[in-house]
C-alpha positions as a printed Julia matrix, in Angstrom:
579×3 Matrix{Float64}:
 177.84  115.99  26.81
 181.45  114.83  26.42
 183.12  114.29  23.03
 186.04  112.26  24.37
 186.67  108.98  22.52
 187.85  105.9   24.4
 189.59  102.81  23.06
 187.78   99.43  23.32
 190.08   98.08  26.05
 189.45  101.05  28.33
 185.7   100.78  27.69
 185.72   97.09  28.58
 187.65   97.72  31.78
 185.36  100.55  32.84
 182.26   98.51  32.03
 183.47   95.73  34.3
 184.49   98.11  37.07
 181.16   99.95  36.99
 179.11   96.74  36.99
 181.22   95.53  39.9
 180.24   98.62  41.91
 176.54   97.79  41.5
 177.21   94.1   42.21
 179.03   94.96  45.44
 176.12   97.16  46.49
 173.77   94.22  45.86
 175.97   91.87  47.87
 176.22   94.32  50.77
 172.45   94.5   51.1
 171.93   90.76  50.68
 174.36   90.1   53.52
 172.98   92.7   55.91
 169.2    92.75  55.33
 167.01   91.42  58.12
 164.18   89.92  56.08
 164.61   86.75  53.98
 162.95   88.27  50.91
 166.01   90.47  50.49
 168.67   88.38  52.25
 167.75   85.06  50.59
 165.4    85.86  47.69
 167.43   88.94  46.58
 164.36   91.1   46.01
 166.48   94.24  45.57
 168.53   96.21  43.04
 171.22   98.89  42.78
 172.51  101.1   40.0
 173.96  104.38  38.77
 171.81  106.99  37.04
 172.28  110.11  34.9
 172.63  113.38  36.79
 170.13  115.36  34.69
 167.66  112.8   33.32
 167.81  109.91  35.8
 168.37  107.49  32.91
 169.97  104.15  33.75
 173.76  104.23  33.31
 174.82  101.0   34.99
 172.99   98.15  36.67
 174.23   95.17  38.62
 174.17   91.69  37.15
 172.15   90.19  40.01
 169.57   92.87  40.79
 165.85   92.36  40.21
 165.27   93.29  36.52
 161.87   94.92  37.07
 163.48   97.28  39.58
 166.21   98.2   37.11
 163.63   99.43  34.61
 161.56  101.3   37.18
 164.45  102.98  38.99
 165.06  105.47  36.2
 161.56  106.81  36.85
 162.28  106.85  40.59
 165.44  108.9   40.19
 163.57  111.25  37.85
 160.99  111.77  40.62
 163.8   112.84  42.96
 165.22  115.17  40.3
 161.79  116.78  39.92
 161.52  117.29  43.69
 164.95  118.89  43.81
 163.95  121.19  40.93
 160.87  122.29  42.9
 162.65  122.73  46.22
 165.97  124.02  44.83
 167.92  122.32  47.61
 170.56  119.62  47.06
 173.82  119.05  48.92
 176.47  116.35  49.34
 175.32  113.89  52.0
 171.62  114.15  51.08
 169.66  110.9   50.72
 166.05  110.61  49.59
 163.6   107.87  50.56
 160.17  106.91  49.22
 157.91  104.03  48.22
 155.33  105.92  46.13
 154.3   103.42  43.39
 152.97  106.21  41.17
 156.28  108.11  41.16
 158.72  105.53  39.86
 157.81  102.86  42.37
 156.21   99.44  41.93
 154.18   98.74  45.07
 154.31  100.07  48.61
 156.64   97.38  50.0
 159.46   98.43  47.69
 161.47  101.27  49.27
 163.77  103.41  47.15
 166.79  105.26  48.5
 168.4   107.74  46.09
 171.62  109.68  46.74
 173.46  112.33  44.68
 177.16  111.86  43.98
 179.09  115.14  43.85
 182.51  115.87  42.33
 184.09  119.23  43.05
 180.74  120.57  44.3
 179.02  119.55  41.06
 176.39  116.83  40.75
 178.01  113.98  38.82
 175.36  111.23  38.92
 172.92  109.45  41.23
 173.2   106.1   42.97
 170.12  104.27  44.14
 168.96  101.24  46.08
 165.59   99.49  46.21
 164.5    96.58  48.39
 161.27   94.85  49.36
 160.44   95.55  53.01
 158.43   92.92  54.83
 155.47   94.94  56.11
 154.41   98.57  55.75
 150.99   98.58  57.37
 147.68   98.37  55.56
 144.87   95.89  56.06
 146.92   92.78  55.34
 150.21   91.71  56.92
 152.83   91.63  54.19
 150.93   94.12  52.01
 149.45   91.81  49.34
 145.8    92.66  49.99
 143.76   90.84  47.36
 140.64   92.8   48.36
 142.11   96.31  48.34
 140.06   98.89  46.47
 142.39  101.84  47.17
 146.04  102.21  48.03
 145.29  103.27  51.62
 144.28   99.65  52.31
 147.67   98.4   51.11
 149.97  100.3   53.44
 151.57  103.63  54.19
 152.58  105.66  51.14
 155.71  107.78  51.53
 156.37  110.47  48.9
 159.89  111.57  48.02
 161.33  112.86  51.32
 164.84  113.75  52.41
 165.97  111.14  54.94
 169.46  112.64  55.26
 170.36  116.31  54.91
 174.09  116.94  54.5
 174.78  113.6   56.16
 172.43  114.11  59.15
 169.52  111.69  59.45
 165.97  112.87  60.11
 164.91  110.38  62.77
 161.34  111.64  62.64
 160.97  109.85  59.3
 162.38  106.65  60.77
 159.9   106.93  63.65
 156.99  107.31  61.21
 158.13  104.24  59.26
 158.52  102.19  62.45
 155.09  103.18  63.72
 153.47  101.98  60.5
 154.81   98.43  60.41
 153.92   95.24  62.24
 157.62   94.28  62.16
 159.54   97.57  62.58
 162.83   95.92  63.53
 162.91   94.03  60.23
 162.31   97.21  58.24
 164.91   99.1   60.29
 167.5    96.45  59.49
 166.68   96.58  55.78
 166.89  100.38  55.78
 170.35  100.31  57.29
 171.42   97.61  54.83
 170.4    99.86  51.95
 172.21  102.83  53.47
 175.37  100.73  53.84
 175.06   99.72  50.19
 174.85  103.38  49.13
 177.86  104.23  51.29
 179.87  101.48  49.62
 178.73  102.45  46.12
 179.63  106.1   46.64
 183.07  105.14  47.96
 183.79  102.69  45.12
 182.65  105.17  42.47
 184.86  107.85  43.99
 187.86  105.5   43.8
 187.13  104.76  40.14
 186.74  108.43  39.25
 189.99  109.27  41.04
 191.76  106.57  39.02
 190.42  107.34  35.55
 189.12  110.89  35.78
 185.58  112.21  35.74
 185.6   113.02  32.01
 186.81  109.54  31.05
 184.08  107.77  33.0
 181.46  110.21  31.68
 182.62  109.41  28.15
 182.24  105.7   28.94
 178.67  106.23  30.13
 177.85  107.95  26.85
 179.55  105.23  24.79
 177.7   102.47  26.62
 174.32  104.1   25.98
 175.09  104.79  22.32
 176.21  101.2   21.81
 173.03   99.84  23.43
 170.91  102.05  21.16
 172.75  100.93  18.04
 172.45   97.26  18.95
 168.74   97.55  19.72
 168.12   99.32  16.41
 169.97   96.54  14.64
 167.84   93.88  16.35
 164.61   95.69  15.45
 165.72   96.26  11.87
 166.2    92.5   11.49
 162.48   91.93  12.18
 159.88   92.3    9.41
 157.95   95.55   9.4
 154.31   95.21  10.38
 151.75   95.25  13.16
 151.59   92.28  15.52
 148.71   91.76  17.94
 148.6    89.6   21.06
 146.53   89.49  24.22
 146.24   87.47  27.41
 144.09   87.63  30.51
 144.16   88.04  34.27
 141.69   85.83  36.15
 140.0    88.7   38.0
 140.78   91.78  40.05
 140.17   90.19  43.46
 136.82   91.96  43.84
 134.7    90.68  40.94
 135.09   87.5   38.85
 135.39   89.15  35.42
 138.59   88.7   33.43
 140.99   91.56  32.68
 142.54   91.85  29.23
 146.16   92.8   28.6
 146.29   93.63  24.88
 149.32   94.72  22.86
 149.53   96.15  19.35
 153.22   96.03  18.46
 154.34   97.95  15.38
 157.76   97.59  13.78
 158.93  100.1   11.21
 162.55  100.14  10.21
 164.69  100.34  13.33
 161.93  101.57  15.65
 159.19   99.85  17.6
 155.91  101.02  19.14
 154.25   99.11  21.99
 150.62  100.21  22.24
 148.53   98.89  25.13
 145.47  101.06  24.46
 143.12   98.09  24.0
 143.77   96.75  27.5
 141.05   96.73  30.15
 140.36   99.91  32.05
 141.43  100.54  35.66
 139.99   97.82  37.89
 138.49   97.94  41.36
 141.05   95.6   42.9
 144.85   95.64  43.27
 145.8    94.38  39.77
 146.44   97.9   38.43
 149.93   99.24  37.76
 151.39  102.7   37.15
 152.94  103.83  33.85
 156.5   103.52  35.14
 155.9    99.9   36.16
 154.36   99.03  32.78
 157.28  100.56  30.88
 159.75   98.8   33.16
 158.31   95.35  32.51
 158.4    95.98  28.75
 162.1    96.72  29.23
 162.48   93.36  31.01
 160.64   91.51  28.22
 162.76   93.11  25.5
 165.95   92.25  27.37
 164.83   88.61  27.52
 164.35   88.57  23.74
 167.31   90.72  22.7
 169.82   89.22  25.11
 172.96   90.7   23.57
 171.84   94.33  23.99
 173.46   96.05  27.01
 171.08   96.95  29.81
 171.04  100.72  30.01
 168.79  103.56  28.92
 170.17  103.54  25.39
 168.33  100.35  24.49
 164.98  102.1   24.99
 165.65  105.05  22.65
 164.14  103.27  19.6
 161.06  102.2   21.61
 157.82  104.17  22.01
 155.36  103.2   24.74
 151.66  104.01  24.5
 150.16  103.25  27.92
 147.04  105.39  28.45
 145.66  106.32  31.87
 142.39  104.84  30.61
 143.88  101.35  31.06
 144.79   99.4   34.18
 148.45   99.77  33.11
 148.72  103.53  33.69
 146.68  104.33  36.79
 146.98  107.28  39.16
 146.48  107.33  42.94
 144.64  106.11  44.87
 143.98  103.1   42.62
 145.4    99.99  44.36
 148.53   98.48  42.8
 149.62   95.91  45.4
 149.17   92.98  43.04
 151.47   94.5   40.42
 153.56   91.34  40.23
 150.72   89.44  38.57
 149.95   92.15  36.01
 153.53   92.72  34.91
 153.92   89.01  34.28
 151.03   89.18  31.86
 152.49   92.29  30.19
 155.81   90.51  29.7
 153.93   87.53  28.27
 152.09   89.56  25.65
 155.35   91.21  24.56
 156.79   87.71  24.1
 153.67   86.66  22.2
 153.67   89.63  19.84
 157.4    89.36  19.08
 156.98   85.63  18.43
 154.6    86.53  15.59
 157.22   88.81  14.09
 159.89   86.11  14.46
 158.57   82.58  15.15
 162.13   81.45  15.89
 161.86   83.47  19.11
 158.49   81.98  20.12
 158.37   80.98  23.77
 155.3    79.51  25.44
 153.82   81.19  28.48
 155.58   80.76  31.84
 153.61   79.82  34.94
 152.83   83.5   35.31
 152.14   84.05  39.02
 154.28   84.63  42.08
 151.64   83.2   44.46
 152.33   85.89  47.05
 151.6    84.1   50.33
 151.52   85.74  53.76
 151.08   83.83  57.02
 150.93   86.06  60.08
 150.34   85.63  63.8
 152.01   85.69  67.2
 154.79   83.48  68.52
 154.52   81.77  71.87
 156.49   84.62  73.47
 153.89   87.14  72.24
 156.04   88.66  69.46
 154.48   89.36  66.09
 155.59   87.58  62.94
 154.78   88.09  59.27
 155.96   85.35  56.94
 155.85   86.43  53.32
 157.16   84.51  50.36
 156.7    83.99  46.65
 156.94   80.66  44.89
 158.08   79.05  41.65
 156.66   77.11  38.72
 157.51   76.02  35.2
 158.74   78.17  32.32
 157.51   77.83  28.76
 158.84   75.48  26.11
 160.77   77.14  23.29
 162.3    76.29  19.9
 165.48   74.98  21.48
 164.46   73.16  24.64
 161.9    72.23  27.25
 161.02   74.92  29.76
 162.83   75.02  33.09
 161.28   73.06  35.95
 160.52   74.9   39.2
 161.96   78.22  38.09
 161.26   81.85  38.93
 159.33   84.16  36.66
 160.88   86.3   33.89
 160.6    89.42  36.05
 163.22   88.21  38.4
 166.73   87.11  39.23
 165.37   86.4   42.7
 165.55   82.97  44.27
 162.77   81.31  46.21
 163.66   81.48  49.93
 164.78   78.05  51.18
 162.34   76.12  53.37
 164.99   75.84  56.07
 165.37   79.63  56.31
 161.61   80.15  56.47
 161.2    77.51  59.17
 164.05   79.03  61.17
 162.55   82.51  60.91
 158.86   81.78  61.52
 156.7    79.22  63.38
 155.8    77.25  60.24
 156.66   73.81  58.9
 156.96   72.93  55.21
 155.4    69.47  54.88
 155.8    69.27  51.1
 158.08   70.95  48.55
 157.93   68.95  45.35
 157.5    68.97  41.59
 153.89   68.77  40.41
 153.12   65.92  37.97
 151.18   66.72  34.78
 151.49   70.46  35.36
 153.54   71.24  32.25
 152.0    72.11  28.9
 152.57   69.27  26.42
 154.62   69.84  23.3
 157.52   68.78  21.11
 159.35   70.76  23.77
 157.17   70.57  26.85
 156.85   73.31  29.4
 158.73   73.21  32.65
 157.09   71.34  35.52
 155.35   73.33  38.26
 155.6    72.75  41.99
 153.65   71.85  45.13
 154.22   73.66  48.43
 152.42   72.72  51.62
 152.9    74.75  54.8
 151.7    73.85  58.29
 151.08   76.59  60.85
 152.42   76.09  64.37
 150.3    78.91  65.82
 146.91   80.41  65.13
 147.55   82.28  61.89
 145.92   84.53  59.32
 146.53   83.53  55.7
 146.53   85.76  52.62
 147.24   84.84  49.01
 147.43   86.98  45.89
 148.01   84.83  42.83
 146.89   84.25  39.26
 146.52   81.63  36.54
 143.7    79.92  38.42
 141.29   80.5   35.51
 143.39   81.27  32.42
 146.21   78.76  32.03
 149.72   79.5   30.73
 149.47   79.33  26.93
 151.25   77.04  24.51
 152.66   78.08  21.13
 153.2    76.44  17.74
 150.7    73.7   18.57
 151.83   73.2   22.17
 149.36   72.66  24.99
 148.36   74.81  27.93
 149.84   74.15  31.35
 147.82   73.2   34.43
 145.9    75.86  36.32
 147.11   77.31  39.6
 145.4    75.83  42.68
 145.32   76.95  46.32
 143.66   75.15  49.24
 143.61   75.35  53.01
 142.47   73.09  55.82
 139.7    74.0   58.25
 137.71   72.15  60.87
 135.05   71.3   58.27
 137.48   70.11  55.58
 139.46   71.56  52.68
 138.57   74.86  51.02
 139.51   76.81  47.87
 139.11   80.57  47.18
 135.93   81.61  45.34
 138.12   83.82  43.1
 140.59   81.07  42.19
 143.96   82.28  43.52
 143.1    85.25  45.72
 141.99   85.21  49.34
 142.3    87.63  52.25
 140.1    86.32  55.07
 141.37   82.87  56.08
 142.34   81.84  59.59
 143.89   78.48  60.4
 144.79   76.71  63.64
 148.02   75.03  64.74
 148.5    71.86  62.72
 146.37   73.01  59.8
 147.94   73.48  56.39
 147.8    75.6   53.26
 148.76   74.18  49.88
 149.88   75.81  46.62
 149.93   73.77  43.42
 151.73   76.07  40.99
 151.35   75.78  37.2
 154.0    74.62  34.81
 154.87   76.4   31.58
 153.07   76.11  28.26
 154.29   73.7   25.6
 156.01   74.37  22.27
 155.07   72.36  19.17
 152.9    69.31  18.54
 153.2    66.89  21.5
 152.65   63.91  19.19
 156.02   64.7   17.59
 157.98   64.65  20.86
 160.46   61.76  20.76
 158.93   58.78  22.54
 162.13   58.23  24.53
 161.8    61.72  26.06
 158.17   61.08  26.97
 159.12   57.78  28.6
 161.86   59.52  30.57
 159.32   62.1   31.78
 157.1    59.23  32.94
 159.98   57.61  34.82
 160.83   60.91  36.51
 157.21   61.52  37.48
 156.85   64.67  35.37
 154.15   63.09  33.18
 151.66   60.39  34.16
 151.22   57.25  32.08
 147.7    58.42  31.23
 148.91   61.76  29.89
 151.73   60.08  27.99
 149.17   57.91  26.24
 146.33   60.4   25.75
 148.31   63.57  24.95
 151.67   62.39  23.61
 150.52   59.12  22.02
 153.14   57.1   23.9
 152.22   53.91  25.74
 154.44   52.9   28.66
 154.42   50.2   31.31
 154.5    50.83  35.06
 158.32   51.26  34.95
 158.17   53.8   32.13
 159.33   51.48  29.36
 157.88   52.16  25.91
 155.39   49.76  24.35
 156.56   50.23  20.77
 153.61   48.59  19.02
 150.97   50.41  21.03
 152.81   53.71  20.6
 153.04   53.24  16.84
 149.3    52.58  16.69
 148.47   55.62  18.81
 150.65   57.98  16.8
 149.59   56.67  13.42
 145.96   57.08  14.47
 146.63   60.67  15.56
 148.27   61.47  12.22
 145.44   59.97  10.13
């Protein structure tokens, strides 16, 4: 540990330079990846990590937040392998996708590389990106009916892809043989390697300019500052125990709900997040590993305590209790492919518990599902395609404003891939991409409006969906209403169908010209909807966000067909509601 003290100007410059390194790594991968989920949706992340502990030192400003939290566990897994094998050299690069060793799910591939200075390990740099297909029963990997990880794809432990700068092509051959779209994965792999090359070069330039000891002192200062700021934020909250829980619709196998329960304890400048009361490991793919659960708590806390720098220091005052007896801390081979749905619920319960400690931070539930949709088949030339995408919805109302319309979930800085890119890449046609009326939870500040997506297949195609919020709607707070439920349908020769388990299906086949349709939820509402200014309700009616019927029945505002307020009728409705 260094004892060197740096002035604030130098610290600010180094902070910007280090963040820029991670940002450039992100940009390199976005520009070179083959699959749209990385290239357009930015489902990736890069950062720098501590040489001995793997703790996060620096993250980019555009990387996927859930990856940032999990990558410290991933680097630690590499450190543990090196300790066992006793073999590490400049030019080594490790690869793996093991979700139980610092991963998330099998599609997310980690590449971790040591950075040496004068033959001494200085730190680690790492890259993670979502590959399009890695085998398993379902193209795209989101198998709603998986009961073990072997049905979700090929699991690669920590292996050395490069030794002293020389690639082991046998590993690349294994990866290619276990994918329906090997060229796509190969392109993404090389994009990640290029990002690591750039990051290592940029870091070397910075160290040459400022000196290894100076940059090491900056790392330490950044972490200590994050810890101090987090302790200050926690100390400002009242001591006590705060309880909140929410539910997943089902596990994809049976219809029973799954509970995500949090007991949050604040004492002084420390916080304990205890998930012991959550449901046990489930049969289907809604489980997650400990590292994933801790990572999404990190994301939730960063959303609430926005001023705290994002590095390992901010977690020092936090204790996580995530037992293996819950679905949040499972071991192999429990399936974890639907992790995106579970972490959204974990983030939501952290929001809910903290809102009890400080109502001024209360935010209603976001739409809370990524609606992971895969459409797979063969093009006219006989080549295989796997279209995978996630989709948006509304965010929750809050004390300051309405929720965002058609946004992405709190786990993500990712963007929804544009329809034009998807249509150019795959034989599909988007026939609708629109906001969904009456999908937002009502409130003084309403939730954000959800969305409708309709996709037409141009070939025979298999369809798979892994989603949530089809049974338990996004919640409102402070008297706000719930949002609409998630809804998925598909066309068949005998009419329109919906999944028996709400938003999960893995055995649908459609013909050319037939369509699938997602109607995504909005966000929950904040506050009593009868107190929302009538002018705002009327504007929502004019924009098509709220129907005239909902404006009258829920908000107590009567409008004409053009969305103009009937003042007398509105006064009567609202006075009657207040009586």
